GUKE-390770 format. One record per atom (N, C-alpha, C, CB): z, y, x; residue in three letters. Coordinates in steps of 0.1 Angstrom, whole numbers, plus 5000, padded with zeros to 4 digits. Glycine has a CB too. Layout:
BEGIN
ZYXALA ...
This chain:
BEGIN
212923700731MET 213923790734MET 213623880745MET 215323720736MET 214024000746SER 213724090757SER 215024130763SER 213024220752SER 215024160776GLY 216224190784GLY 216624330781GLY 215924170799GLY 217924360783SER 218524490781SER 218624570793SER 219824480774SER 218424510805LEU 218524580818LEU 217124610823LEU 219324500828LEU 216524730819ASP 215224760822ASP 215024810836ASP 214624850812ASP 216124860842SER 216024920856SER 216324810866SER 217025030857SER 215324780875PRO 215624690886PRO 216724730895PRO 214324670895PRO 216924860897ALA 218024900906ALA 219424870899ALA 217925050909ALA 219524900886LEU 220724870879LEU 221024720879LEU 220724920865LEU 219924640876ASP 220124490876ASP 220624440890ASP 218724430872ASP 220024500900GLY 220424460914GLY 221824500917GLY 219524520924GLY 222224620912LEU 223624660914LEU 224624560907LEU 223824800908LEU 224224520895ILE 225124420888ILE 225224290895ILE 224624410873ILE 224024240900PHE 224024120908PHE 224924130920PHE 222624080912PHE 224924250927GLY 225724280939GLY 227224280935GLY 225324400945GLY 227524340923LEU 228924340919LEU 229424200916LEU 229024430906LEU 228524120911LEU 228923980908LEU 229223910921LEU 227823900901LEU 228423930932LEU 228723870945LEU 230123910950LEU 227723910955LEU 230424040949LEU 231724090954LEU 232824040946LEU 231624240954LEU 232724050933ALA 233924030924ALA 234323880924ALA 233524070910ALA 233423790923TRP 233823650923TRP 233923590937TRP 232823570915TRP 233223640947GLY 233423600960GLY 234823640965GLY 232423660970GLY 235323750960ALA 236723790963ALA 237823700958ALA 236923930957ALA 237523620948GLN 238523530942GLN 238923420952GLN 238023470929GLN 238023390962ALA 238323300972ALA 238623370985ALA 237123200975ALA 237923480988ALA 238123541001ALA 239423621003ALA 236923641004ALA 239823690992ILE 241023760993ILE 242323680994ILE 241223850981ILE 242523580985PRO 243723500987PRO 243823421000PRO 243823400976PRO 242623381005TRP 242623301018TRP 243123391029TRP 241223251021TRP 242623521029ARG 243023611040ARG 244523651038ARG 242223741040ARG 244923671026LEU 246323711023LEU 247423611027LEU 246523751009LEU 247023481028ALA 247923381032ALA 248623411045ALA 247323241033ALA 247923491054ALA 248523521067ALA 248723671069ALA 247623471078ALA 248723751057ALA 248823891058ALA 250323941056ALA 247923961048ALA 250524061058GLY 251824121056GLY 252024161041GLY 252024241064GLY 253324211038PRO 253624241024PRO 252724341018PRO 255024281023PRO 252424451025GLY 251624561020GLY 250224511015GLY 251424671030GLY 249524441024ALA 248224381021ALA 248324281010ALA 247624321033ALA 249324201010ARG 249524100999ARG 249624170985ARG 250724011001ARG 250424280984LYS 250524340972LYS 249224400967LYS 251624450973LYS 248524470976ARG 247324540972ARG 246224430967ARG 246724620983ARG 246124320975GLY 245224220972GLY 245524150959GLY 245124120983GLY 246824110957ALA 247224040945ALA 246924120932ALA 248724010946ALA 247224250933LEU 246924340922LEU 245524360919LEU 247624470923LEU 244624340929ALA 243224360927ALA 242424240921ALA 242524400940ALA 243024120922LEU 242324000919LEU 241924000904LEU 243123880922LEU 242824020895LEU 242524010881LEU 241524120877LEU 243824030873LEU 241624250881PRO 240524340877PRO 239224300883PRO 240924480882PRO 239124240895LEU 237824200900LEU 237324080892LEU 238024160915LEU 238223990888LEU 237723880880LEU 237123920867LEU 238923780877LEU 237824020860VAL 237224080848VAL 235924150850VAL 238224170841VAL 235824220861ALA 234524290865ALA 233424180867ALA 234724370878ALA 233824070873GLY 232823970875GLY 232323910862GLY 233323860884GLY 233223890853ALA 232923830840ALA 232023930832ALA 234123800832ALA 232324060833LEU 231424160827LEU 230024160833LEU 232124300827LEU 230024150846ALA 228724150853ALA 227924030849ALA 228924150868ALA 228523910848ALA 227823790844ALA 227323810830ALA 228823670845ALA 228123860821PHE 227623880808PHE 226423980807PHE 228723940799PHE 226424080815LEU 225324180815LEU 224024110821LEU 225724300823LEU 224224030831ILE 223123960837ILE 222523860827ILE 223523880849ILE 223323790819LEU 222723700809LEU 222023780798LEU 223823620802LEU 222523900795GLN 221923980785GLN 220524040790GLN 222824100781GLN 220524060803GLY 219324120809GLY 218224010812GLY 219724180822GLY 218623890812HIS 217623780814HIS 217823670804HIS 217823720829HIS 217623710791PRO 217923610780PRO 217023490780PRO 217823690767PRO 215723510783ASP 214823400782ASP 215223290792ASP 213323440784ASP 215523330804ALA 215923230814ALA 217223170811ALA 216023300828ALA 218123250805ALA 219423190801ALA 219323090790ALA 220423310797ALA 218423120780LEU 218223030769LEU 217522900774LEU 217423090758LEU 216522920783THR 215822800788THR 216722700795THR 214722840797THR 217722760803GLN 218622670811GLN 219922640804GLN 218922740824GLN 220022680791GLY 221222650783GLY 222422720787GLY 221522500784GLY 222222840793LEU 223422920798LEU 223923020787LEU 223023000810LEU 223123030776TYR 223523120765TYR 223323050752TYR 222723250766TYR 224323050743PRO 225623100745PRO 226423020756PRO 226423090732PRO 227423090762PRO 228123030774PRO 228622890772PRO 229223120778PRO 229022850760GLY 229622720758GLY 228622610754GLY 230622720747GLY 227322650755ALA 226222550751ALA 225922450762ALA 225022630747ALA 226422470774SER 226022380785SER 227222330792SER 225022440795SER 227122220800SER 228222170807SER 228722270818SER 227922040814SER 227722340824VAL 228122440835VAL 228922550828VAL 226822490842VAL 228522590816GLY 229222700809GLY 230622660806GLY 228522740797GLY 230822530802ARG 232222490799ARG 233022470811ARG 232122350791ARG 232422430822VAL 233122420835VAL 233522560840VAL 232322350846VAL 232622660838LEU 233022790842LEU 234122850833LEU 231822880840LEU 234122820821ALA 235222860812ALA 236622810816ALA 235022830797ALA 236622680820VAL 237922620824VAL 238322680838VAL 237722460826VAL 237422690847LEU 237722750860LEU 238122890859LEU 236622730870LEU 237522970850PHE 237823110848PHE 239323120844PHE 236923170838PHE 239623030834ALA 241023040829ALA 242023000840ALA 241222940817ALA 241722900849ALA 242522860860ALA 242722970870ALA 242022740867ALA 241623040873VAL 241623150883VAL 242423270877VAL 240223190887VAL 242223300864ALA 243023400858ALA 244523380858ALA 242523420843ALA 244923250855LEU 246323220856LEU 246823230870LEU 246523070851LEU 246023180880ALA 246423200894ALA 246523340898ALA 245423130904ALA 245623430893GLY 245723570896GLY 246923640890GLY 244523640891GLY 247323590878ALA 248523650872ALA 249723610880ALA 248623600857ALA 249823480884LEU 250923430892LEU 251023510906LEU 250823280895LEU 249923540912LEU 249923610924LEU 250323750922LEU 248523610931LEU 249923810911ALA 250323950909ALA 251823970906ALA 249524010897ALA 252423870901THR 253823880897THR 254723810908THR 254123810884THR 254223720916GLY 255023650926GLY 254623660940GLY 255123510922GLY 253923770943TRP 253323780957TRP 254423790967TRP 252423900957TRP 255623840964ARG 256623860974ARG 257123730979ARG 257823940967ARG 257223630970SER 257923500974SER 256923380976SER 258923460964SER 255723410974LEU 254723300975LEU 254523250989LEU 253423340968LEU 254523120991GLU 254223071004GLU 252723071008GLU 254822921005GLU 252423061020PRO 250923061024PRO 250122951017PRO 250823041039PRO 250822831015ALA 250022731008ALA 249722770994ALA 250922601008ALA 250522850987GLY 250222890974GLY 249022990974GLY 251422960968GLY 248923070984TRP 247723160985TRP 246423080987TRP 247923260996TRP 246522980996ARG 245422900999ARG 244922810986ARG 245622811011ARG 245922770979LEU 245622700966LEU 244822790957LEU 246922640960LEU 245322910955ALA 244623010947ALA 243223030952ALA 245423140946ALA 243023040965ALA 241723050971ALA 240822930968ALA 241823070986ALA 241422810967GLY 240622690964GLY 240122700950GLY 241522570965GLY 241022750940PHE 240522770926PHE 239422870926PHE 241622810917PHE 239522980934GLY 238523080934GLY 237223030940GLY 238923200942GLY 237322940950ALA 236122890956ALA 235422790946ALA 236422810968ALA 236122720938ALA 235622630928ALA 234822710917ALA 236622540921ALA 235522820913LEU 234822910903LEU 233522970909LEU 235823030899LEU 233623010922LEU 232423070928LEU 231222970929LEU 232723120942LEU 231622840932LEU 230522740933LEU 229922720919LEU 231122610938LEU 230722710908ALA 230222690895ALA 229322820891ALA 231322670885ALA 229822930895ALA 229023060891ALA 227723060899ALA 229923180894ALA 227723020911THR 226423030919THR 225522920914THR 226723010934THR 226022800909TRP 225222700903TRP 224522760891TRP 226022580899TRP 225322830882ALA 224722890870ALA 223723000874ALA 225822950862ALA 224023080885ALA 223023180889ALA 221723120894ALA 223723260900ALA 221823010901GLU 220522940905GLU 219722890893GLU 220822830915GLU 220422840883LEU 219822790871LEU 219122910864LEU 220722730861LEU 219723030864LEU 219123150858LEU 218023190866LEU 220223260857LEU 218123190880ARG 216923230888ARG 215723140886ARG 217323220903ARG 216023010883THR 214922920880THR 214322950867THR 215322770881THR 215122960856GLY 214622990843GLY 213422900839GLY 214123140843GLY 212322970835GLU 211122890831GLU 210222890843GLU 210422960819GLU 210622930855GLY 209722940866GLY 209722810874GLY 210023060875GLY 209222820887PRO 209122710895PRO 210522650899PRO 208322740908PRO 210622520898ALA 211922460900ALA 211922400914ALA 212222350890ALA 213122390920SER 213322330933SER 213722180932SER 214322410941SER 213522100942ALA 214021970943ALA 215521970942ALA 213521890955ALA 216221860937PRO 217621870936PRO 218421900949PRO 218121730931PRO 217921840960ALA 218621870973ALA 218422020977ALA 218121780984ALA 217322070975VAL 217022210978VAL 217822300969VAL 215522240977VAL 217922270956PHE 218622340946PHE 220122350951PHE 218522290932PHE 220622230955LEU 222022230959LEU 222222320972LEU 222522090963LEU 221322320981ALA 221322400993ALA 221322550989ALA 220222371003ALA 220422590980LEU 220422720975LEU 221722770969LEU 219222740965LEU 222322680961THR 223622710955THR 224722740966THR 224022600946THR 224722650975LEU 225822660986LEU 225522790994LEU 225822540995LEU 224322820997LEU 223922931005LEU 224323060997LEU 222422941009LEU 224023060984ARG 224423180976ARG 225923200976ARG 223923170962ARG 226723090975ALA 228123100976ALA 228623150989ALA 228722960973ALA 228023111000LEU 228423151013LEU 228123301015LEU 227723071024LEU 227023351009ILE 226623491010ILE 227723571002ILE 225223511004ILE 228123520991ALA 229123590983ALA 230423600990ALA 229323520969ALA 230823490997LEU 232123491005LEU 232023591016LEU 232423351010LEU 230923591023GLY 230723691034GLY 230723831029GLY 229523661042GLY 230023861018ALA 230024001012ALA 231324041008ALA 229024001001ALA 232123951002ALA 233423980996ALA 234424011007ALA 233923870987ALA 234123991019GLU 235124021030GLU 235224181031GLU 234623971043GLU 234324251024ALA 234424391023ALA 235724431016ALA 233224451016ALA 236224341007LEU 237424370999LEU 238624301004LEU 237124330985LEU 238524231015ALA 239624151021ALA 240124221033ALA 239224011023ALA 241424201037PRO 241924261049PRO 241424191061PRO 243424271049PRO 241424251073GLY 241024191085GLY 239524201089GLY 241324041084GLY 239224151101ARG 237924161106ARG 237024061099ARG 237824141121ARG 235724091095PRO 234924001089PRO 234623881097PRO 233524061085PRO 234523761091ALA 234323631098ALA 233123561092ALA 235523541098ALA 233223531079LEU 232123461072LEU 230823551071LEU 232523421059LEU 231023681071ALA 229823771070ALA 228823741081ALA 230223911070ALA 229323691093VAL 228423671104VAL 227423561101VAL 229223621116VAL 227823461093VAL 226923351089VAL 226323381076VAL 227623221089VAL 226823481068ALA 226223511055ALA 224823571057ALA 227123611047ALA 224723651068GLY 223323711070GLY 222323601073GLY 223423801082GLY 222523511082PRO 221523401084PRO 221323321071PRO 221923321096PRO 222423301064ALA 222423221052ALA 221423281042ALA 223823211045ALA 221423421041LEU 220523491032LEU 219023461036LEU 220823641031LEU 218823471049ALA 217423441054ALA 217023301051ALA 217323471069ALA 217923201053LEU 217623071050LEU 217323051035LEU 218722971055LEU 218123111027TYR 217923111013TYR 216523151009TYR 218923201005TYR 216023261015ALA 214723301012ALA 213623201016ALA 214423431019ALA 213923131027LEU 212923031032LEU 212922901023LEU 213322981046LEU 214022881016LEU 214122761008LEU 213622780993LEU 215522711007LEU 213422910990LEU 212922930976LEU 211522870974LEU 212823090974LEU 211122840962PRO 209822790959PRO 208722880965PRO 209622770944PRO 207722820970ALA 206722910978ALA 206123020969ALA 205622820983ALA 205922990956SER 205323090948SER 206323210946SER 204923040934SER 207523180944VAL 208523290943VAL 208723370956VAL 209923230939VAL 208723300967ALA 208823370980ALA 207623460982ALA 208923260992ALA 206423410979HIS 205223490981HIS 205223610972HIS 203923410978HIS 205723600959ALA 205823710950ALA 206823810955ALA 206223660936ALA 207923770961LEU 208923860966LEU 208323940978LEU 210223780970LEU 207623870987ALA 207023940998ALA 206024040993ALA 206423831008ALA 205224000983ALA 204224090978ALA 204824220972ALA 203324020968ALA 206024210967HIS 206724320961HIS 207524400972HIS 207524280949HIS 207424360984GLY 208124440995GLY 209524400996GLY 208024580992GLY 210024290991GLN 211424250991GLN 211824191005GLN 211724150980GLN 210824171014TRP 211224121027TRP 212024231034TRP 209924091035TRP 211724361031LEU 212524471038LEU 213924471032LEU 211824601035LEU 214124451019THR 215424441013THR 216224321019THR 215424420998THR 215524201021LEU 216124091027LEU 216624111041LEU 215123971026LEU 215724171049ALA 216024191063ALA 217224291065ALA 214824251071ALA 217224391057ALA 218324491058ALA 219624431053ALA 218024611049ALA 219624351042ALA 220824291038ALA 221424191048ALA 220624221024ALA 220524111054ALA 220924011063ALA 221424071076ALA 219723911067ALA 220824181080LEU 221324251092LEU 222624311090LEU 220224351097LEU 222824381079LEU 224124451076LEU 225224351076LEU 224024531063LEU 225024231069LEU 226024131068LEU 226424071081LEU 225624021058LEU 225324041089ALA 225623971101ALA 226224061112ALA 224323911107ALA 225924191112ALA 226324281122ALA 227624351119ALA 225324381125ALA 228124331107ALA 229324411103ALA 230524381112ALA 229724381088ALA 230724261116ARG 231824221124ARG 231924301137ARG 231824071128ARG 230824341143TRP 230824411156TRP 230724561154TRP 229724361164TRP 230724611142LEU 230624761140LEU 232024821142LEU 230124791126LEU 232124951145PRO 233425011145PRO 234224991132PRO 233325161148PRO 235524981132PRO 236324941120PRO 236025031108PRO 237824951123PRO 235725161110ALA 235425251099ALA 234125221092ALA 235425391104ALA 233225151099LEU 231925121094LEU 231724981088LEU 230825141104LEU 232724891091ARG 232624751086ARG 232524741071ARG 233724671092ARG 233424801064ARG 233424791050ARG 232224851043ARG 234624851044ARG 231824971047PRO 230525021041PRO 229324941044PRO 230325161047PRO 229224881056ALA 228124791059ALA 228124661050ALA 228224751074ALA 229324611048LEU 229424491040LEU 229024521025LEU 230724431041LEU 229524641021LEU 229224671007LEU 227724701005LEU 230024801003LEU 227124771015ALA 225724791014ALA 224924661015ALA 225224891025ALA 225324571024GLY 224724441024GLY 224824361012GLY 225324361036GLY 226024371005ALA 226224300992ALA 225224350982ALA 227624310988ALA 225124490981LEU 224324550971LEU 222824510973LEU 224524700970LEU 222424510986LEU 221024480989LEU 220724330986LEU 220724511004LEU 221724240989ALA 221524100986ALA 221424080971ALA 222724020992ALA 222224160963GLY 222224160949GLY 220824200944GLY 223224240943GLY 220224300950LEU 218924350946LEU 217924240948LEU 218524470953LEU 218024170960TYR 217124060963TYR 217223940953TYR 217324010977TYR 218423910950PHE 218623800940PHE 218123840926PHE 220123760939PHE 218323970923SER 217824020910SER 216324010909SER 218224160908SER 215624050920GLN 214124040920GLN 213623900920GLN 213624120932GLN 214423810927ALA 214023670926ALA 214023610912ALA 214923590936ALA 215023650905THR 215223610891THR 214123670882THR 216523650885THR 213823800884ARG 212823860876ARG 211423800879ARG 212824010879ARG 211123790892LEU 209723740895LEU 209523600892LEU 209523760910LEU 210623520893SER 210423380889SER 210023370874SER 211823300891SER 210623460866ALA 210223460852ALA 208723480849ALA 211123560844ALA 208123560858THR 206723600857THR 205823480861THR 206323720865THR 206423380868LEU 205623260872LEU 205823140863LEU 206123230886LEU 206423170851ALA 206623060842ALA 205322990838ALA 207323110829ALA 205322860838VAL 204122780834VAL 204022780819VAL 204222640840VAL 202922830813PRO 202822830799PRO 202722690793PRO 201622910794PRO 203322660781PRO 203222530776PRO 201822490773PRO 204122520763PRO 201522350774LEU 200222300771LEU 199922310756LEU 200122160776LEU 198722340752PRO 198422350738PRO 198422210732PRO 197022410736PRO 198722200719PRO 198822070713PRO 197422000713PRO 199222080698PRO 197421870715MET 196221790716MET 195521780703MET 196521650723MET 194321790702ARG 193521780690ARG 193221630688ARG 192221860690ARG 193321590675SER 193021450672SER 191521430673SER 193421420657SER 191121310678LEU 189821270680LEU 189121240666LEU 189621140689LEU 187821260664PRO 187221230651PRO 187421080648PRO 185721260652PRO 187621060635GLY 187820920630GLY 189220870632GLY 186920830638GLY 190120950637ARG 191520910638ARG 192420980628ARG 192020930652ARG 
């Protein structure tokens, strides 16, 4: 199978959209628990469209990396346990988003935080699937390292999604260093390939924008976070693409010995 997303820039844009859209499912409700009525209304009405945008982005990413998706059992979506978990959590978050959109006026802070918990669970499952896709047929990480990569990717998504949440960024401060640590934990061959393709500059720019956004003037915080999210998406996209080029070819079948 061949991918449908031939443009690395477009692929990176979709990866960045996925970070924002599904990271927002946890970041926005958590912030809105302590926000005023105006911010609550805007955030509650944005959650479902963002969830749908994230689902569309995930679908396009699977279509763009079909070999990796098939290797890891991510396509069709219901073929693996992670796909089924994602489907259940997606339904739960969609239901929570509908309840927030209709009941934002009377919902207690605990209800917003519960919705954020469902969003965080969906984000963790989605980042688990994203790391499986990044591995594909390429070099695999040890289980503990794979778990760390998954958690770091989720933290990066939460920090990036603060671009869509009210208030001063908080998690973005650690999302920048988390992205740098993510790069250090990648398999050595993938990290070397990324560096050879100049992605160290993308990595450095994304990490700096995310980490510094909190201290920028208010008018520049959101643009910095959005730019950091898109650059991080480009880095994740390139990691997925280059990992596929490092796939180990299958061993040829063994020939029978004479007389056997």
